[in-house]
FILUMGU-670084 format. One record per residue (C-alpha): x negated, y negated, z negated. Coordinates in Angstrom, 2 decimals. Last residue first. Layout:
N
rec east=X	north=Y	up=Z
...
***
This chain:
337
rec east=-98.29	north=-90.88	up=-123.32
rec east=-96.35	north=-87.91	up=-122.00
rec east=-97.80	north=-86.10	up=-118.98
rec east=-94.99	north=-85.88	up=-116.46
rec east=-95.00	north=-82.56	up=-114.61
rec east=-91.33	north=-82.71	up=-113.60
rec east=-91.61	north=-86.33	up=-112.41
rec east=-94.73	north=-85.47	up=-110.40
rec east=-93.23	north=-82.23	up=-109.10
rec east=-90.16	north=-84.07	up=-107.80
rec east=-92.44	north=-86.54	up=-106.04
rec east=-94.51	north=-83.66	up=-104.64
rec east=-91.34	north=-82.01	up=-103.37
rec east=-90.41	north=-85.23	up=-101.56
rec east=-93.84	north=-85.22	up=-99.88
rec east=-93.27	north=-81.63	up=-98.79
rec east=-89.92	north=-82.76	up=-97.39
rec east=-91.85	north=-85.23	up=-95.23
rec east=-93.87	north=-82.43	up=-93.69
rec east=-90.74	north=-80.43	up=-92.87
rec east=-89.03	north=-83.51	up=-91.42
rec east=-91.92	north=-83.99	up=-89.05
rec east=-92.68	north=-86.93	up=-86.77
rec east=-95.76	north=-87.34	up=-84.57
rec east=-95.05	north=-83.99	up=-82.87
rec east=-91.71	north=-85.12	up=-81.43
rec east=-92.45	north=-84.92	up=-77.72
rec east=-89.07	north=-85.47	up=-76.04
rec east=-90.58	north=-88.28	up=-73.99
rec east=-88.04	north=-91.03	up=-74.63
rec east=-87.42	north=-90.16	up=-78.28
rec east=-91.10	north=-89.68	up=-79.08
rec east=-92.07	north=-92.94	up=-77.36
rec east=-89.31	north=-94.78	up=-79.21
rec east=-90.50	north=-93.40	up=-82.53
rec east=-94.09	north=-94.41	up=-81.81
rec east=-93.09	north=-97.90	up=-80.66
rec east=-90.85	north=-98.46	up=-83.67
rec east=-93.63	north=-97.34	up=-86.04
rec east=-96.25	north=-99.49	up=-84.37
rec east=-93.95	north=-102.50	up=-84.64
rec east=-93.33	north=-101.74	up=-88.30
rec east=-97.08	north=-101.54	up=-88.91
rec east=-97.28	north=-105.10	up=-87.53
rec east=-100.21	north=-105.78	up=-85.21
rec east=-102.72	north=-108.33	up=-86.50
rec east=-105.68	north=-105.95	up=-86.53
rec east=-105.14	north=-104.87	up=-82.92
rec east=-108.43	north=-102.95	up=-83.10
rec east=-110.08	north=-103.03	up=-86.52
rec east=-113.73	north=-104.04	up=-86.71
rec east=-115.38	north=-102.81	up=-89.88
rec east=-117.05	north=-105.11	up=-92.39
rec east=-120.37	north=-103.64	up=-93.50
rec east=-121.43	north=-103.56	up=-97.16
rec east=-124.91	north=-102.15	up=-97.85
rec east=-125.22	north=-99.97	up=-100.93
rec east=-128.40	north=-98.48	up=-99.47
rec east=-127.85	north=-94.72	up=-99.60
rec east=-124.06	north=-94.48	up=-99.99
rec east=-123.33	north=-97.14	up=-97.40
rec east=-120.25	north=-99.25	up=-98.16
rec east=-117.76	north=-99.41	up=-95.29
rec east=-115.25	north=-102.26	up=-95.29
rec east=-111.70	north=-102.70	up=-93.99
rec east=-109.72	north=-105.91	up=-94.37
rec east=-106.08	north=-106.97	up=-94.56
rec east=-103.80	north=-107.79	up=-91.67
rec east=-100.24	north=-106.76	up=-90.85
rec east=-97.40	north=-106.95	up=-93.34
rec east=-95.08	north=-104.29	up=-94.73
rec east=-97.32	north=-103.02	up=-97.51
rec east=-100.74	north=-101.47	up=-98.02
rec east=-103.40	north=-103.31	up=-96.02
rec east=-104.42	north=-105.83	up=-98.66
rec east=-107.86	north=-104.27	up=-99.10
rec east=-109.16	north=-101.17	up=-97.34
rec east=-112.38	north=-99.73	up=-98.75
rec east=-114.40	north=-96.90	up=-97.20
rec east=-117.14	north=-95.45	up=-99.41
rec east=-120.40	north=-93.73	up=-98.51
rec east=-122.41	north=-90.60	up=-97.85
rec east=-120.82	north=-87.91	up=-100.04
rec east=-117.41	north=-89.47	up=-99.66
rec east=-114.98	north=-91.90	up=-101.24
rec east=-111.80	north=-93.15	up=-99.56
rec east=-110.52	north=-96.33	up=-101.20
rec east=-107.20	north=-98.12	up=-100.79
rec east=-106.45	north=-101.42	up=-102.48
rec east=-103.26	north=-103.40	up=-102.90
rec east=-102.76	north=-105.14	up=-106.23
rec east=-105.28	north=-107.97	up=-106.64
rec east=-103.34	north=-110.40	up=-108.85
rec east=-100.96	north=-113.14	up=-107.67
rec east=-98.12	north=-110.62	up=-107.34
rec east=-98.00	north=-109.96	up=-111.06
rec east=-98.23	north=-106.18	up=-111.70
rec east=-95.23	north=-104.63	up=-113.49
rec east=-93.49	north=-102.78	up=-110.64
rec east=-96.38	north=-100.34	up=-110.46
rec east=-98.17	north=-97.64	up=-108.53
rec east=-101.55	north=-96.14	up=-109.37
rec east=-102.54	north=-93.20	up=-107.16
rec east=-105.52	north=-90.94	up=-107.77
rec east=-106.32	north=-88.07	up=-105.40
rec east=-109.18	north=-85.57	up=-105.63
rec east=-110.26	north=-83.74	up=-102.47
rec east=-110.41	north=-80.00	up=-103.21
rec east=-109.53	north=-78.23	up=-99.96
rec east=-105.86	north=-77.77	up=-100.90
rec east=-105.60	north=-81.46	up=-101.74
rec east=-105.70	north=-82.87	up=-105.23
rec east=-103.64	north=-84.62	up=-107.83
rec east=-103.33	north=-87.56	up=-110.16
rec east=-100.47	north=-90.02	up=-110.40
rec east=-100.49	north=-93.07	up=-112.64
rec east=-97.08	north=-94.68	up=-112.97
rec east=-95.52	north=-98.06	up=-113.63
rec east=-92.09	north=-99.62	up=-114.10
rec east=-90.48	north=-96.24	up=-114.75
rec east=-86.68	north=-96.30	up=-114.67
rec east=-84.22	north=-97.38	up=-117.37
rec east=-84.66	north=-101.14	up=-117.15
rec east=-86.14	north=-103.60	up=-119.60
rec east=-89.35	north=-104.39	up=-117.75
rec east=-92.81	north=-104.39	up=-119.33
rec east=-93.64	north=-100.94	up=-120.72
rec east=-91.80	north=-98.06	up=-119.15
rec east=-94.83	north=-96.13	up=-117.91
rec east=-95.06	north=-92.69	up=-116.37
rec east=-98.09	north=-90.40	up=-116.43
rec east=-98.10	north=-88.12	up=-113.44
rec east=-98.98	north=-84.66	up=-112.19
rec east=-99.73	north=-83.56	up=-108.66
rec east=-100.61	north=-80.47	up=-106.62
rec east=-101.15	north=-79.78	up=-102.91
rec east=-101.82	north=-83.17	up=-101.35
rec east=-101.79	north=-82.71	up=-97.61
rec east=-104.64	north=-82.20	up=-95.14
rec east=-105.46	north=-84.26	up=-92.06
rec east=-107.55	north=-86.57	up=-94.20
rec east=-106.12	north=-89.99	up=-93.40
rec east=-102.57	north=-88.91	up=-92.57
rec east=-102.28	north=-86.45	up=-95.45
rec east=-103.58	north=-89.05	up=-97.90
rec east=-101.30	north=-91.64	up=-96.33
rec east=-98.21	north=-89.53	up=-97.04
rec east=-98.98	north=-89.39	up=-100.74
rec east=-99.68	north=-93.12	up=-100.83
rec east=-96.50	north=-94.08	up=-98.99
rec east=-94.38	north=-91.74	up=-101.11
rec east=-95.84	north=-93.30	up=-104.31
rec east=-94.10	north=-96.67	up=-103.93
rec east=-90.38	north=-96.08	up=-104.48
rec east=-90.19	north=-92.85	up=-106.48
rec east=-93.20	north=-93.75	up=-108.64
rec east=-92.03	north=-97.33	up=-109.18
rec east=-88.65	north=-96.15	up=-110.43
rec east=-86.58	north=-93.01	up=-110.03
rec east=-83.65	north=-91.63	up=-108.03
rec east=-82.96	north=-95.07	up=-106.57
rec east=-79.18	north=-95.22	up=-106.89
rec east=-78.64	north=-93.31	up=-110.11
rec east=-81.84	north=-94.56	up=-111.75
rec east=-81.02	north=-98.21	up=-111.08
rec east=-84.21	north=-100.31	up=-110.96
rec east=-84.38	north=-100.08	up=-107.17
rec east=-80.72	north=-101.16	up=-107.04
rec east=-81.66	north=-104.74	up=-107.92
rec east=-78.34	north=-106.46	up=-107.31
rec east=-78.56	north=-110.20	up=-106.60
rec east=-76.26	north=-110.22	up=-103.56
rec east=-78.59	north=-107.91	up=-101.66
rec east=-79.94	north=-110.09	up=-98.87
rec east=-81.56	north=-112.78	up=-101.02
rec east=-84.24	north=-110.30	up=-102.01
rec east=-83.17	north=-110.29	up=-105.62
rec east=-85.20	north=-109.46	up=-108.72
rec east=-83.30	north=-109.82	up=-112.01
rec east=-84.73	north=-106.69	up=-113.62
rec east=-88.25	north=-107.71	up=-112.54
rec east=-90.16	north=-106.25	up=-109.63
rec east=-93.78	north=-107.36	up=-109.62
rec east=-96.01	north=-105.43	up=-107.22
rec east=-98.37	north=-102.46	up=-107.05
rec east=-100.17	north=-100.11	up=-104.71
rec east=-103.59	north=-99.09	up=-106.01
rec east=-104.96	north=-96.07	up=-104.16
rec east=-107.94	north=-93.81	up=-104.76
rec east=-108.90	north=-90.99	up=-102.40
rec east=-111.66	north=-88.61	up=-103.45
rec east=-114.49	north=-86.36	up=-102.29
rec east=-114.61	north=-86.82	up=-98.52
rec east=-117.59	north=-85.15	up=-96.87
rec east=-119.82	north=-87.66	up=-95.09
rec east=-118.81	north=-91.31	up=-95.24
rec east=-118.67	north=-92.16	up=-91.53
rec east=-117.99	north=-88.52	up=-90.63
rec east=-116.16	north=-89.34	up=-87.39
rec east=-112.89	north=-87.97	up=-88.79
rec east=-113.17	north=-90.30	up=-91.80
rec east=-113.86	north=-93.26	up=-89.52
rec east=-110.90	north=-92.31	up=-87.34
rec east=-108.55	north=-92.22	up=-90.34
rec east=-109.80	north=-95.60	up=-91.52
rec east=-109.23	north=-97.09	up=-88.08
rec east=-105.65	north=-95.81	up=-88.10
rec east=-105.26	north=-97.18	up=-91.63
rec east=-106.50	north=-100.58	up=-90.51
rec east=-104.10	north=-100.64	up=-87.56
rec east=-101.08	north=-99.91	up=-89.81
rec east=-99.04	north=-97.16	up=-88.12
rec east=-99.33	north=-94.49	up=-90.79
rec east=-98.29	north=-97.20	up=-93.26
rec east=-94.87	north=-97.28	up=-91.57
rec east=-93.83	north=-94.07	up=-93.27
rec east=-90.23	north=-94.45	up=-92.12
rec east=-89.21	north=-90.80	up=-92.31
rec east=-88.55	north=-89.22	up=-88.92
rec east=-85.79	north=-87.09	up=-87.41
rec east=-85.20	north=-86.35	up=-83.72
rec east=-81.88	north=-84.63	up=-83.14
rec east=-81.16	north=-80.92	up=-82.72
rec east=-77.92	north=-81.03	up=-84.70
rec east=-79.06	north=-78.21	up=-86.99
rec east=-82.47	north=-79.84	up=-87.51
rec east=-80.89	north=-83.20	up=-88.19
rec east=-78.52	north=-81.71	up=-90.77
rec east=-81.37	north=-79.75	up=-92.36
rec east=-83.32	north=-82.97	up=-92.86
rec east=-80.38	north=-84.52	up=-94.72
rec east=-79.68	north=-81.40	up=-96.79
rec east=-83.31	north=-81.13	up=-97.92
rec east=-83.34	north=-84.80	up=-98.90
rec east=-80.07	north=-84.40	up=-100.81
rec east=-81.51	north=-81.50	up=-102.79
rec east=-84.75	north=-83.41	up=-103.46
rec east=-82.83	north=-86.28	up=-104.99
rec east=-82.61	north=-90.02	up=-104.28
rec east=-83.05	north=-89.41	up=-100.56
rec east=-85.68	north=-89.35	up=-97.81
rec east=-87.89	north=-91.57	up=-99.97
rec east=-88.62	north=-93.35	up=-97.76
rec east=-86.59	north=-95.07	up=-95.09
rec east=-84.88	north=-92.90	up=-92.50
rec east=-85.55	north=-92.93	up=-88.74
rec east=-82.74	north=-90.89	up=-87.21
rec east=-81.95	north=-89.88	up=-83.62
rec east=-78.24	north=-89.92	up=-82.85
rec east=-76.18	north=-86.85	up=-81.98
rec east=-73.00	north=-88.02	up=-83.72
rec east=-73.34	north=-85.37	up=-86.42
rec east=-76.96	north=-86.43	up=-86.87
rec east=-75.98	north=-90.05	up=-87.53
rec east=-73.30	north=-89.09	up=-90.04
rec east=-75.69	north=-86.68	up=-91.79
rec east=-78.39	north=-89.34	up=-92.00
rec east=-75.98	north=-91.90	up=-93.45
rec east=-74.53	north=-89.52	up=-96.03
rec east=-78.01	north=-88.37	up=-97.08
rec east=-79.41	north=-91.90	up=-97.35
rec east=-76.71	north=-93.24	up=-99.68
rec east=-78.52	north=-92.41	up=-102.95
rec east=-81.63	north=-94.17	up=-101.63
rec east=-80.10	north=-97.62	up=-101.15
rec east=-79.46	north=-98.18	up=-97.44
rec east=-82.28	north=-98.52	up=-94.93
rec east=-81.38	north=-95.87	up=-92.35
rec east=-82.69	north=-96.73	up=-88.87
rec east=-80.32	north=-95.26	up=-86.31
rec east=-81.31	north=-94.22	up=-82.79
rec east=-79.34	north=-94.08	up=-79.56
rec east=-76.61	north=-96.67	up=-80.27
rec east=-74.79	north=-97.82	up=-77.13
rec east=-72.09	north=-95.16	up=-77.56
rec east=-71.02	north=-96.61	up=-80.93
rec east=-69.74	north=-93.64	up=-82.94
rec east=-72.82	north=-93.72	up=-85.17
rec east=-72.02	north=-97.29	up=-86.21
rec east=-68.45	north=-96.34	up=-87.10
rec east=-69.69	north=-93.39	up=-89.17
rec east=-72.27	north=-95.67	up=-90.81
rec east=-69.45	north=-97.76	up=-92.26
rec east=-68.36	north=-101.41	up=-92.39
rec east=-69.55	north=-102.17	up=-88.88
rec east=-71.52	north=-105.15	up=-87.64
rec east=-71.95	north=-106.83	up=-84.26
rec east=-75.29	north=-108.53	up=-83.53
rec east=-75.54	north=-112.19	up=-82.54
rec east=-78.37	north=-112.79	up=-84.97
rec east=-76.17	north=-114.99	up=-87.16
rec east=-73.54	north=-112.24	up=-86.99
rec east=-76.00	north=-109.77	up=-88.50
rec east=-76.80	north=-112.12	up=-91.38
rec east=-73.06	north=-112.67	up=-91.95
rec east=-72.53	north=-108.92	up=-92.09
rec east=-75.35	north=-108.61	up=-94.59
rec east=-73.84	north=-111.26	up=-96.87
rec east=-70.36	north=-109.76	up=-96.50
rec east=-71.81	north=-106.43	up=-97.72
rec east=-70.18	north=-103.38	up=-96.10
rec east=-73.30	north=-102.68	up=-94.00
rec east=-73.57	north=-101.09	up=-90.58
rec east=-75.64	north=-102.77	up=-87.89
rec east=-75.33	north=-103.07	up=-84.11
rec east=-77.23	north=-102.93	up=-80.81
rec east=-80.75	north=-103.98	up=-81.81
rec east=-82.50	north=-103.62	up=-78.46
rec east=-85.99	north=-102.34	up=-77.61
rec east=-88.86	north=-104.36	up=-76.16
rec east=-91.20	north=-103.38	up=-79.00
rec east=-91.16	north=-106.97	up=-80.29
rec east=-87.35	north=-106.86	up=-80.52
rec east=-87.34	north=-103.65	up=-82.56
rec east=-90.16	north=-105.01	up=-84.72
rec east=-88.16	north=-108.19	up=-85.45
rec east=-85.20	north=-106.04	up=-86.63
rec east=-87.41	north=-103.78	up=-88.75
rec east=-89.31	north=-106.45	up=-90.68
rec east=-87.18	north=-109.26	up=-92.09
rec east=-83.68	north=-107.89	up=-91.53
rec east=-84.32	north=-104.21	up=-92.22
rec east=-86.70	north=-104.83	up=-95.12
rec east=-84.43	north=-107.55	up=-96.55
rec east=-81.15	north=-105.65	up=-96.44
rec east=-79.12	north=-104.59	up=-93.41
rec east=-78.18	north=-101.08	up=-94.49
rec east=-77.59	north=-98.78	up=-91.53
rec east=-79.40	north=-100.21	up=-88.51
rec east=-78.49	north=-99.29	up=-84.96
rec east=-81.05	north=-99.18	up=-82.19
rec east=-80.65	north=-98.99	up=-78.40
rec east=-83.98	north=-97.88	up=-76.98
rec east=-85.49	north=-99.86	up=-74.11
rec east=-86.87	north=-97.83	up=-71.16
rec east=-90.63	north=-98.19	up=-71.01
rec east=-92.11	north=-100.61	up=-68.47
***
């Protein structure tokens, strides 16, 4: 049995409490402590029997903590990552790496200088359906890939509250989030393209939308781009799509067929994967191994394996900085509508 990893969590909001903490337990690791100044978060930690600190520096100083999952608001990521790195702790940081490209570069540089394992929490790489999709592409199931199309949307009103954040929607705050729907949701899609195809997106441009919600950041965005080898990429992300509507769809088109993943994007397990034959139009449901496994569980297991073995190939700060640069490029190359 693998040696349990002692985890600390910086920022004990809804993603950390509802998804990451259960994944740590399911992986056989231990949640040692959390850091969050919010009384609500501290009470949530206490209810789980986990001690809490007011600062990340205190959390990083805890000798029982080996790895720190950073899930604070984006503008606090750099400080948390730097504190963890300075204490010699491995870091798994939520996407985006930071609210600005400069802070993201500084955070990754701090881990590199300290010689600690760094990873961005791209949990979608660990979704069973996306792993199966990647294998199907590699096996030539749809011939030569021509395009990737992703819809990843939700409803996030100005008054949205997770119940863990005291009613403050920091994701709609430009200073804290660094952007809106594009900054929050597009990183997963950009990273998935690289994961599925084995080649990164090279160029992007975006149309931004501020149409439904009365907050200063974009509540929708359409991103277009392409990989170095010419695969076209289209990504629609939104905070203005009612949750009852179809809003999570991933398509990989090729010269011999189409792969369609529905309801796989997001924190939960499940969804479906279908191959449509390019010659006959036949729809075949694909079998996905471990279909009900949480992508967060897969992420924790992969990070723990890397930390225990010293083989860090599955995680790359340099690769993740390229994704941050694409986000900056998308905002910079906004096509006005």
